[in-house]
N, C-alpha and C positions, 0 to 999 in steps of 0.2 A: 069822447072822441066818435065823432059820426061814421057807419062803416065806411062810405064812400070816402072820406076822409083820412080815414083810417090804411084803406087800401092804396090809397095815394101816397100815402107818407111813407107805407114799405116799398112800393116802386122807385120810389126816390131813392132813397135805402138804398137798395140792390143797383139801381143804378148808378148810384155814388162809388159803392162797395166795386163794380165792373169797371169803372172809370178810372177807381185809386190802384187795382190790381192789372191793369193794363200798363197805367204807367207808372207803374212799379216794375212789371217785367220789360219794359223800354229802357226802365233807368238802370237793370242789371248789366246790359250792353256797356255801359260806361259811355264818358266822353271820348271823342275820339276812336270811336270802334267802328259800326257800320255806318255807311252814308248816312247824311241826313236826308230828311223826306218829308210828304204830308205826315200831319198828325190824324191816325186813324181810329176808328171806334173800335169797341171789343167785339171782337168775334169775327164780323165783318170786315177790319180792317178797313181799307179806303176803298173797298168796293161803292159806295157811293159817288165818288169822282170820278170815275171809270165807265165808260160804254161800252159792256160789253160785246154790243155789234161793232163796234170798231177798237179793239184794247187798246190796239198797240196807237192807234193814232191820239185816244187819251195820255198814254204813256213818253208817247213824244213831244205834247203839248206839256207836262207834267215836268220834266227836264230841261225847258225854257227859264224854268222858276227855281227847280232845283239843283240844276247843270248836270253834265253827261252822267255823272255817277251818282245815284240815289238809292233810296231805299222804301219800297213801298208795303204795304200787308197787302195780301191775296190773301183776304180771309183772315185768320190770326197768324199766317207764316209773314214771317220777315223774306222779298227777296230784295235782292240786287240787282238795279238798271243798269247796262250800260247802253251810253246813247250818243255814239259819235264815233268817226273810223280810228282817233287816235286810241281812245280805250278800250274799241273791241279789240285793234290790234295788240293794245300793250297787251291786254289780259289773255286771249287766245293763242298770241303766237311770242310774245317775250314772255309771259307765265304761263305758255299751257301745259307743263305738267300739275300745275296749280290749281289750274281751271279747270281739267281733265277732264272729270266725272261728267256723270248724267244726270242731272237737276230734276225735281222732283216736279213729273207732270201726269195726274193720277189715271188722264183718260188712258196712256200710254202704259202705265202701269197695269192697269187693268188689262187693257190688251196683251199684252204680252209677256207680263208677268214677272218681269226681272228678265229675260232671255233676249236674244236676237241680237244684230249688229246695232241697233237702235237706241232699246233700253238698258240695254247690260253694262256694269260696272266690274273694275277692278281687274283680277285676272281673269274672269270670264268674257268680259270682254276685249281684253287681248287679244285670247285665243282665239274666238269668235271672228276677230277684224281681219287679225294676220291670215289667217286660214280662209275668208273669204276673200281677200285681196290677191291670196296665191293662185284660189283657183277658177276666179274670174280673169286676171291675167293668163291663165294656162288656157281656157276656153275662148282666149283671143282679145280680151278688152284692154283698146288701145292700139291693137292688131288690123292686119288685113284680112283677118279672118271676119272677124265681127266689122267690119266695114262692108263685107261681100254681102253679108248676111242682112245688114240696114238696106243696102242699094236693092237688093233682091224683093226686101220687104217696101221699098220705095215704089217698086214696080206695081206691087200689086194691086200698093194705094192708087196711082195713078190710076190702072185697071177700075180700081171701082171706082174712084171721081168721076172717069168719064160717063158713068152710067149714069150720073144725075143728069144727063143730057141739058145741061144749062139751067137747070131747074134749079131756085130757091132750095137751102138743105141746111138743116144744122149741123158743122163739121164733127160735135163732140166724140162721136162713136166709130164715125170714122179715122178720127188721127190717133185714139185710143187702142183701136185693135192694129192700127199697125205698129206702134211704138213699142206696146205691151208684146206683141208677139217677139221681138226683139229678144226683154228679156226671158221672155218663154223660154226662148229654144236654148237659152245656157242653163236654166232652172231646170227646165223640165227635160230640157233635150229634144222638142220639138215646138214645131209651129201650130195654128190652128186654123181651121178657115172660118173665114169671115163671116158665113153665116150659122157656126156651131152654135146651137142654142143655149148651151152650158156655158161655154168660152163668153159668151153675148150678157150673160146674166152673170158671170161673174165681175165684169166691168160695168156691168149697172152698180152690182154691189160696193167698189171701190168706187166710183163715182159718187153714190150716196153717200157713202162712209166719211170720203174729203169733204162732202157738202156741212153733214154733221156736223165734225170738228172744226168748221170754221164759223160755225152758227153759235147765236147767244149761250144756247144749251150749252155745248160744247166748251164755251167758255167757263161757265157757270159751274158746271159737273166738275174743273180743274181745280175751282176754287173751294167747293163745298161739298167733295165725294163722298162724305160718309152720308149726307141730307138726299143730296140728288140719287145717289145712289138705289136708297131704297125709295125714291118718288117714280110714278110712270114720268114717261114725255120722249122728245124725238131722241134723246142720248141710248134711251136703249135699246131705240131702233139701230143703231151704230153698231153697241156688240153684238148684236146681231146678225146682221151683216157678216163682223169680222169674223164668228163664230162660224159660217157656213165657208167664208171663204178658205178659213183655217183648215175645216172641214176636208174641203177639195184638198188641198195642200195634203192631208194626211192621207187620201185617197191613193196619191201619187205615189206616198211615200212606200206604201203596201207594193202597189203594183212594180216600184224601182226595186225593192228590197226583192221579190220573187224573181227579176231577170235580169240581177246585178250581176255582174262580172266584172270583177274586182281589175284584173289586168285592162279593161278596157273600158274605163266609165266616159258616160256620153252626155253627164248632166254634173250640174251643180250637187243634186241631190246622190247621185253615184258614187260621187268623193267623197259626201259628208257620211253614207253609208259605210264606206271601205273604212275614213275614218274612226268609225262605231265601232269597225269588228277589230278595228288596230287596241286600240283603245279598252276593249271588255273589261281587262281584269283591271282596269286604273277606278276606285273608288269614284277619286275625284276628278275624273273626266267631264270636261264640259261637252263632252260630242255624244247626245242621247238623241232620242226622237223628238222629248220636247223641243231643246235645242237646233235641232234641225229644222221643223215645222215652225216656229217661230222666225228663226233666220230668212228662210224661204220665205214665207210671207212678206220679213220686210223685205227682201227685195224685189220679189211681183209686186208689190202696191207701189213703193217707192220709186220704181224702174216705169209702172206702167201711168201712175197720177201727174208726175211733176213734170215730164217732159211734154206729154200730150196736152194738160194746161198750160204751160209756157207756148205752144203752137198755137193754142185756141187763142189766147192773149193775143198772140204774133198776127195772126191773120187781121182781128179783128182791128188790131193796131196799122194794118197796111191797108185795111178800106178805107181809114180815115184819112190816110196820108198818102194819095193815090200818087204823087211825085216821089216817095222813097219806093213806090214798088215798078214805078219808071225806072228808075237808075237800078236799081237789081236787075229789072227782064234786061238793060243794059247790058249789066257786066256779066251776067250769063252767057248773052249773045255772043258778046266779044268772047269771053275765056271758053267757055262750055261750048257752046253753038249748042244743034238742036239734036244730031245725031246719037252723042254717047252720054250716058247717065253720068251727072255730078259724082267727084272722087273726092276724097277729103285733103289731096294733094293741090286743090284747086283754091281751097281757102288761102293759102299765100298767095296768090294773084285776084284776091277777089275781097280787097280792103274796104270798099264800102257793104259788101252783102255782110261780113264778117263784122264790121261795126253795130250793123244795123239788128242782129242778131243778138250781139253785146247788150246793146240799149235796149231790145224789146225783154230782155231777162231784166235786166235794172229798173225797167219802168215796170213790170208785171210785179217783179216785187212778191213770188209765190211764196215763200215763207217770212213773214213781214218783224214776226218774234225772234224767230231763228228758234231754235231746239234747246231748253234751258240746260246749262250748264250747272256742276256743282263744287264748292270747293273741297277740296282734297284735303288740304289742312286751313288750320288760320292762316290768313293770306295777307301778308304787308303788302295794300294796293294804295301806289298813292300819300296820299295821308290819314289814310282809312286800314281798319281792319277787321276783313271778312269773316267767321266765323267757318270752322269746318263744317261742312256740310250744309250751308247756306246756299240756293236758291240763288244761280244768277243767268237773266236773262240780257245775251247780247244781240240787241236790236238790229235784224240786218236792214231793215228798212231805214234805218237812222244815217247805217254807213253808204247804201246805195242811193239816200238823197241827201247825202252832205253836202251842204252849200260850198263847203271849204274843197271839196275832190269833183263835183259836176255844177259846172257855172249856170246851167240853167236843170237844177235837180226836180223841180218840179213839174218839167214839161218831157217831152220824147223830140230826143236831139239826139241822134247818131254823129254827130261833131263831137261827142262825148270821146267818143274814140275814135279820133282822125287828127292827123297831125295837119300844118298849113298847107304841106305838101298834099291831100287825099291818103296817106298812107295811115296804117292801122297802129294807134295808141294804145299802149295796152294801161291799165290806171290799177294800183294797190288794190283800192278801194272797191274792185269788183269782185263783190262777196256770194253770189247767191245762192252760192254751194257751202258757205260759212269757210271758217279759216283755220288753223291748227290742228291738234291732234285728232277732234272731231269731225275732221271737213267729210262731208258726204264720198263715199268709195267710189258711187255710179259716177261722179265727176267727167272722167275721161268718156264713157260710153253716151253722156248726156250730151255733152258738145257734139261729137261726131253725128249722134242722131237727128239734133236740132240742126245743124247746118245741110245733112245731105236729104231729111226730109223737106225742110222749107223750098233747098234750091230745086228739088225736083219740082215739085208742087206748081212753082213761079216758073222752069222751064217751059211746063207743059202748057200752062194754063193763064188767064188774065183771070182777078179776083173782079166780081160786082159785086155791090147792093141794091137792094131795092130803094132805100129810103135815103136820102142826102148826106152824105158824108161826113156835114156837122152836125147832125144829128145822133151818129153814133157816140155813146159813152162809153168808153175803155175804162172806167174808171168800177172797182170789185163789186161787186152785189154784194157779197160780204164778206167781212176781214175779221179773224181769229187767227189761231193757227196758220191759218192759207187763207190766201187771198182768194177767193172763189169770182171767175168771170161770169159776166151779166149774159144771159142765153144771147143766141143772133142767127142771124140766117146770111147765105152767101150764095154767091153763084159761079160756079167757075164755066169758062167761055174757052175753048181750048184754042190754044196760039198756032 
């Protein structure tokens, strides 16, 4: 046999063997086990059928063929996709305990090392989440004290926005500085000046990290971490960014250790340090320095990027839909007026504004794939069995754009949250914060911030863009773990 022919023959034999091994591994799952799905290739799974730049769009399209519950292989690992309001609700609410673990997401695992309130599992997660919720509530989460903190920061934001003097500007860091300072006041016990260079540098790191998380490189790392972990690329910058932010948190922890007064804690860090001192003799305690750093990083990063990104999407959408902005102005003038700052109680009397904010969250769809869950045991779900440890993606985008729940799901329409009389109407499919046991613990704070910041901006300014509103494209620049908005500029004209 010729050398070339022999090589080709051996390659063919290898491919056949790999395919046989792959098929045998899938067959072990047995009939009626994992939900059906597209057949994948050895090692790479179904990656050739997915667009790494719009992963969630590809996954939703596959549900049209395989149904709202199906299995796909992201690399060699089987992953179950939940792709409608009904199945996500059934899994995360009705069987919340069984679907309550955090699923595999190598980027998160590399960053958080299994610690913190986002990545942790089991008893560690229960203790950290319980402690974090209690501490955040003690610092005013959902109460008047945190509302006053947001109102104060909104006033600083308006003062800063006036300095633009009606000229076009990118709103990204104007918004992130104001939003971040609220969570900073809780976790660090202080706010930062808008011109503080260290603060601006940290915000830029977080902004760039969210972008890289949502990029094709971020998605590919989640599928092939062992390979991409050894290769150069933008994903390596993501890890450098996170490390710098966590080093900043470590610096703050050291400062707080030196001045700690257990009887008068002034921040989340102080409360965590006090808990660490109380449990010094407990060898199984989950309250240690690494847990403190990662949990603080979780709160700081999530509390900065999610709300500020939603506000960026929101202002862009209002630039495109001028009639919506006009109606909000009318409601603000009628309910609040021009002489006092907006308050959270005003929301009850402002159904249209409340509906617009909900629709901004639904339409912008900040975390389209949701954060992955995992089966805590073998789960009987519908007619399938999902083995313990299987990663499950509750596709929040499919919920927020479910045509059975939202009549014009693909378009921006505040009417989704208004009844025939113009009153605010709730919808159980509104899940931008997810649902069930793993629902975002900052949901209450985020809702308060979105209302107070948006109404304060629109109370003081008219929005203006240089281009024709028809040319504004509110679709994301990239879609992966998160939807990352396109850059734009706007002008603010004092009212």
